[in-house]
N, C-alpha and C positions, 0 to 999 in steps of 0.2 A: 461629385456629390460629397457631402460632409455629414458625418454622423456624430451627434453630440451624445456622449455616453457617460456612465458613471459606474464604478466598479461593484458596489455592493447590492444595489437594488435588483429585484427579480425581473421587472419589466424590461429594462435594458438588456438583461441577460437573455431574455427571449430572442431579442433581435440578434445579439452576438451568436447565439446558438443557431438560429435560422441561417445566418450568413455562413457559418461554418459548415452546415449541412450542404449548402449550395456552392461552397468554395469561393464565396465573394470576398475578394481581398483588394479591390481597387477603389475603396472608399477611404477618404481621409477621416480619421477618427479623432475627435476632440474630447478629452476626458475632463469632466467637471467634478469638482469636490462639493458635494451637497452640504457637508458639515460646515463649510466655509461660505455657504450661500451663493455659490457661483451660478446656480440655476435661477437666482432671483435678481440678478443684475439688470439694470435698465436695457442694456444692449441685448441680453438674451431674451428678456420678456418682449422686447419689440419684435422679435422674430417668432417666438413660440406662442405668445399670447397668454400663456399660463406658465407657471413654474414647474413644467413637466419635463422629465427626461425619460426616454430618449427623444431626440428630435433629429429628423433627416432634412437637411437643407439641399435642395436640388440646384443644379447649375443655373437655372433661371431665377433663383432667389425664392422659389416656393418653399415653404417650411411645413413639414408634416410632423405632428406629434401623435401619440398613441401608438403603442408597440404593434398592435395588430394592423393598423393602417399602414405603418411603415413596412411590415412584412408583406402585406398584400401588394404594395407598390413594387417591392423588390422581386416578388414572384412574377410580376408582369415583365420586369426587365431581365430577370434571370429565371426562366421558366422550368429549368430542370436542376435537380430532381423535383418533381411536383410535390408540394406539401399542402396545397389547399383543395385539391380534387381535380380529376380529369373529366369526369362526367357530371351532369346535373345531379345525379343521385349521390355521387361521392361528395360533391361540394356541399350538399345539404346535410349529409351525415357528419362530415367533418365539422361543419359550422355548429351543428347541434352539440356534439361532444366537446368542442372547444368552449362553447358557452357554459355548458355544465361544469367543465373543469374549472373555468374561471370563476363562476359565481359560487359554486359549492365548495371548492377546495382551495384554489389559489388566493382569491381575495380574502377569505377569512384567515388563512394562514399568514398572509402579509400583515393584516391588521393585528393579529395576535402577536407577531414578532415586534411590530412597531410600538405596541402598547406595553410590552413586557421586557424588551431588551434595554439595559441601561443606556447604551450608546444612542439609542433612538430618541432619547429625551430631548435632544437638540432639534429634532424634526417634528415631534409629536407632543401634544398635551396629553400625557399618558394617563390611562385609567386601567389599573391592573384587572379589574373585573371585566371590563370590555375586552381586554386582551385574552383572558382565560376563556371567556364565552366563545370568542371567535376561534381560538385554538381547538376547543372541544368540538365546535361545529365542523371545522375542517376535517378533523380526524374521523368524525362520524360519517361524513359524506364519502370517505374513501370506500365505504362498503358498496356504494353505487358503482364505483370504478372496479372494485373487486369482482362484482357480479358480471360486469361487462367483459372483464379480462379472463373470465373462466373458460371461454370458448375461442378466444383469439389472442394473437400475440400483441397487437397494438390496439390503442383505445378506440379509434374510429374506423379505419379501413385496414386492408391487408399489408400496410406498410406504415412506417412512421409518418406522422402528419403534424401540422401545427397544433392539433389538439393534444398530442403527447408532449410537445414542447411546453405548452401553457401549463399543463398539469404538473409536469416534473419541476419546472423552474419555480412554480409557486410553492409546491410541497417542499422542495429542497431548501427554500429560504428558512425553513424551520431548523436547519443545522445550526444557525446562529444561537439558538436557545436549546440545542440538543433535543429537538423534537423530530421524530420521523414516523414512517408508517408502522402501525402496530404489527407485531410478528404474526398474529393469527390471520392476517390478510395475505394469504400465500400468493394469490394471483397478482395483487399489487406489488408484493415483494419481488416476485420474478420479473415483472415489468420494470420496477424501480431499478433493479440490478442491471437489466439490459440497457436502460437509458443511461445509467451512470457509466457503463462501460463503452459507450459510443465515443469515438474520437472528438465529436463536436461538444461533448460534455466538458472536456478539458478546455476547449477553446472558449466555451461560454462561462468559465469560472471567472470570479473577480480577478482583475489584473493586479499584480503586485509591483510596487515601485522597485527599481533596481537598487 
């Protein structure tokens, strides 16, 4: 299998983090430079269909984009540690909190960074008002996570799950513009520190050229 990756974007980071939690190290990784448009070449588009990264190319030539779809496939191939749920109840609760984390926190934060960081002007027709609106929405939504984390260590179940990875990698993208969780959200702050301290957090960070 071959994973097409890119260093800065949060969605590819989800997959790198997921792989690190599972100890997956037998995939060939191809790093694309989005600023140079390497995700828009005819060769890549013929496989991915869209200019989306990450993409997982299977040995039979099947190509999968969308970070969660890739993670679900990898979960089926590398089932432990379980990150999507062991029982029907766990699967449903993890799915619920993953969707909430993505729609309420991660996606608005990503849009906020893309519309306000100068470097992102190469990828986005930027609108500062759109960016600030989304940043504000993401930070407000953290109150939902803070209430959830008041009585438990992790966002969805009694251990780390894909919901935590989605929430953290989306929120942590704000580092590029020096935006992070408000100090008054103590439960989010405790969870954020625990996520940051996991070994997989370092593995999921943007790779730097030698």
